[in-house]
DOPALUM-598314 format. One line per 2 residues: their letters; for each residue x, y, z of C-alpha. Coordinates in pm, whole numbers, plus 50000, padded with zeros to 5 digits. Layout:
N
a> X/Y/Z | ...
***
This chain:
295
mt> 31164/49331/88440 | 31381/49631/88364
en> 31301/49991/88449 | 31286/50065/88075
ap> 31030/49794/88000 | 30733/49917/87796
ai> 30455/50058/88011 | 30075/50046/87997
gi> 29860/50358/87987 | 29499/50390/88095
ig> 29290/50689/87987 | 28962/50723/88168
gs> 28739/50918/88397 | 28723/50983/88767
gl> 28816/50694/88992 | 29041/50499/88760
yq> 29353/50644/88920 | 29236/50502/89252
me> 29243/50138/89153 | 29302/49874/89414
gv> 29625/49684/89378 | 29835/49972/89246
en> 30169/49969/89428 | 30337/50296/89527
pt> 30103/50532/89340 | 30258/50872/89274
eq> 30152/51178/89079 | 30366/51284/88786
rv> 30327/51606/88589 | 30460/51582/88234
et> 30544/51875/88009 | 30507/51818/87636
pf> 30583/52021/87321 | 30207/52033/87267
gd> 30113/52184/87602 | 29981/52032/87922
ps> 29794/51701/87946 | 29448/51696/88098
da> 29590/51643/88446 | 29880/51493/88636
lv> 29939/51128/88555 | 29923/50873/88835
sg> 30197/50613/88808 | 30229/50284/88989
rm> 30288/49915/88941 | 30036/49636/88895
hg> 30136/49272/88857 | 30494/49391/88813
rq> 30402/49621/88523 | 30448/49998/88511
vy> 30109/50162/88464 | 30013/50527/88408
fl> 29659/50658/88463 | 29535/50978/88300
pr> 29190/51127/88375 | 29075/51234/88030
hg> 28864/51529/88141 | 29080/51621/88441
rg> 28986/51537/88796 | 28648/51683/88871
hr> 28558/51657/88499 | 28666/52012/88411
ll> 28729/51976/88036 | 28472/51945/87758
ph> 28546/51709/87467 | 28650/51989/87230
el> 28882/52131/87498 | 29086/51814/87537
nh> 29449/51842/87436 | 29471/51494/87285
ra> 29821/51551/87148 | 29956/51642/87492
ni> 29780/51344/87651 | 29915/51085/87406
ya> 30259/51244/87377 | 30296/51249/87756
lr> 30221/50878/87772 | 30457/50795/87485
sl> 30735/50996/87648 | 30699/50763/87949
nv> 30748/50459/87723 | 30381/50364/87718
rw> 30327/50117/87430 | 29974/50000/87513
ii> 29676/50221/87599 | 29340/50107/87730
cv> 29075/50377/87700 | 28769/50370/87924
ta> 28492/50592/87793 | 28119/50651/87813
vg> 27912/50589/87500 | 27551/50595/87393
sl> 27404/50280/87238 | 27269/50301/86883
qe> 27144/49943/86872 | 26895/49751/87085
qy> 27139/49476/87179 | 27376/49711/87361
ap> 27202/49788/87688 | 27309/50044/87948
rd> 27595/49906/88160 | 27702/49666/87883
iv> 28055/49707/87747 | 28137/49735/87378
lp> 28491/49689/87246 | 28491/49897/86925
sq> 28683/49767/86626 | 28604/50057/86391
ff> 28537/50432/86395 | 28332/50671/86186
dr> 28434/51036/86203 | 28159/51298/86236
ts> 28385/51563/86388 | 28474/51894/86228
qr> 28800/51969/86413 | 29126/51833/86271
an> 29416/52037/86410 | 29451/51821/86722
nt> 29444/51486/86538 | 29807/51453/86421
ff> 30154/51508/86555 | 30297/51565/86209
gn> 30333/51871/85988 | 30586/52154/86013
gi> 30818/51989/85763 | 30759/51618/85838
aa> 30469/51446/85662 | 30333/51109/85767
hv> 30025/50910/85672 | 29969/50613/85903
gf> 29765/50313/85802 | 29432/50329/85983
ad> 29211/50072/85811 | 29200/49878/86138
pi> 29219/50156/86397 | 29204/49939/86708
sa> 29465/49685/86815 | 29289/49350/86765
dl> 29531/49179/87003 | 29461/49423/87286
rn> 29087/49422/87214 | 29081/49043/87241
il> 29269/49056/87571 | 28998/49288/87705
ae> 28727/49056/87573 | 28885/48753/87738
sg> 28927/48943/88063 | 28567/49059/88067
ra> 28431/48716/87990 | 28645/48562/88264
lg> 28462/48792/88505 | 28116/48716/88364
vt> 28073/49069/88228 | 27834/49139/87938
ih> 28089/49241/87678 | 28054/49278/87299
ng> 28375/49226/87101 | 28363/49450/86794
gt> 28148/49730/86657 | 28167/50081/86514
yv> 28209/50389/86733 | 28086/50709/86568
nm> 28268/51014/86702 | 28072/51341/86719
dg> 28196/51682/86830 | 27964/51751/87123
pa> 27937/51882/87383 | 27560/51872/87320
fs> 27412/51528/87272 | 27258/51421/86939
tr> 26926/51535/86802 | 26675/51255/86742
ae> 26727/51294/86366 | 27105/51256/86401
se> 27068/50962/86636 | 26827/50782/86404
ln> 27054/50838/86103 | 27356/50701/86290
rr> 27152/50398/86394 | 27023/50331/86040
ng> 27378/50359/85909 | 27462/50057/86121
fd> 27685/50231/86374 | 27689/50071/86718
vi> 27785/50332/86977 | 27842/50707/86983
gm> 28087/50918/87180 | 28283/51242/87172
tn> 28646/51161/87254 | 28796/50830/87145
lp> 28878/50869/86775 | 29147/51139/86818
ea> 29307/50924/87088 | 29320/50627/86850
kl> 29464/50832/86561 | 29738/50983/86773
ar> 29820/50654/86943 | 29876/50497/86601
ea> 30113/50781/86503 | 30294/50733/86834
ei> 30327/50358/86766 | 30109/50266/87064
al> 29862/49976/87054 | 29521/50103/87170
at> 29187/49945/87253 | 28876/50080/87420
la> 28634/49974/87691 | 28322/50162/87576
mv> 28084/50169/87871 | 27723/50200/87755
td> 27536/50459/87961 | 27218/50519/87757
yd> 27032/50464/87430 | 27125/50809/87298
cw> 26783/50950/87202 | 26668/50730/86912
kv> 26467/50502/87141 | 26160/50719/87197
ee> 26015/50503/87476 | 26327/50578/87682
ep> 26413/50910/87842 | 26652/51111/87620
vs> 27014/51098/87731 | 27117/51350/87995
aq> 27440/51422/88179 | 27280/51293/88499
tv> 27194/50959/88337 | 27544/50924/88194
fe> 27717/50983/88526 | 27486/50753/88721
hl> 27577/50466/88489 | 27943/50567/88483
ia> 27964/50534/88859 | 27805/50189/88837
na> 28043/50091/88556 | 28357/50209/88733
dt> 28400/49897/88945 | 28348/49675/88640
ak> 28613/49863/88443 | 28860/49835/88730
ki> 28808/49459/88758 | 28861/49411/88384
lv> 29180/49618/88394 | 29318/49415/88684
ea> 29245/49098/88487 | 29383/49233/88158
ip> 29711/49392/88263 | 29901/49067/88335
ri> 29787/48932/87996 | 29958/49214/87803
pt> 30301/49116/87663 | 30615/49266/87808
ea> 30775/49329/87467 | 30640/49583/87217
tw> 30639/49365/86905 | 30287/49411/86768
pe> 30224/49569/86424 | 30107/49894/86588
hr> 30449/49931/86746 | 30605/49984/86402
al> 30327/50187/86242 | 30568/50453/86116
dt> 30778/50210/85912 | 30564/50276/85605
al> 30407/50608/85706 | 30687/50866/85694
vt> 30685/51041/85357 | 30938/51322/85394
dr> 31301/51232/85323 | 31485/51223/85655
kl> 31754/51452/85517 | 31484/51720/85485
wp> 31344/51692/85835 | 31368/52032/86011
ae> 31579/51998/86323 | 31319/52178/86534
tr> 31037/51944/86430 | 31256/51637/86470
qk> 31344/51747/86822 | 30982/51827/86903
lg> 30878/51474/86806 | 31169/51308/86980
ai> 30955/51072/87188 | 30793/50940/86870
lg> 31081/50954/86622 | 31359/50840/86855
rf> 31408/50507/86680 | 31463/50695/86353
aw> 31761/50882/86500 | 32022/50991/86249
ds> 32293/50775/86399 | 32088/50454/86366
pg> 31891/50472/86040 | 31812/50103/86036
k> 31693/50074/86395
***
């Protein structure tokens, strides 16, 4: 496999950059036109594949959901030729069948956030509208499902992730409404990652680790940070095992539909692209370089 082969990115919490089986792990700080990522990336090789790990909230969990620089995180990974991203994230369950320590593989999102500035790379003279009807890579999601089932993990393939702002957890009224609307899990971070990955032509899927029943289930204790982190620690080993199983199943060539998401998304005539914006988005727009318009 060549040095320029497409890489795999993993966005998650504490511990995921300490996975067993990673060869020659090294820290790598990446500067981006959008500022600094959450932390240094940890690079290494697994099963002959180049892998980059990024702790979403920074090591030590220093960043709140609304403080995350999602554009810097995704751009940093894309600049390192990452073409697949597996997100590992904590979620609350909105339905009885998703118990704490189960894993849900979302297939859809519902947006209940109020902040939009950090959700696109485009603007400043270049307009793009990516298709997002199916926001998760079905191929990558199915690889995760197969990997989890091979390990005997309780894993649910499909469901809707509702993304709230946070950092406070839901009220009971909000939680009950989300549940009655048929949503499956709730979290604070994953939708912006999925939107930006699509713009960056990266296939993304999510391991949503259920930590609680939010607060709709009145016979249970309402969700608390302590509850979340206790289950996260227990889930960490499961996530690592699934990742080890999944990585060799991911193709070595970036030929999925997500890898050409910009083919029908770029609206602005290329002759009108401002040079500064084109340069800023070089890691994303490189295949649309002026000297190779058909590439």
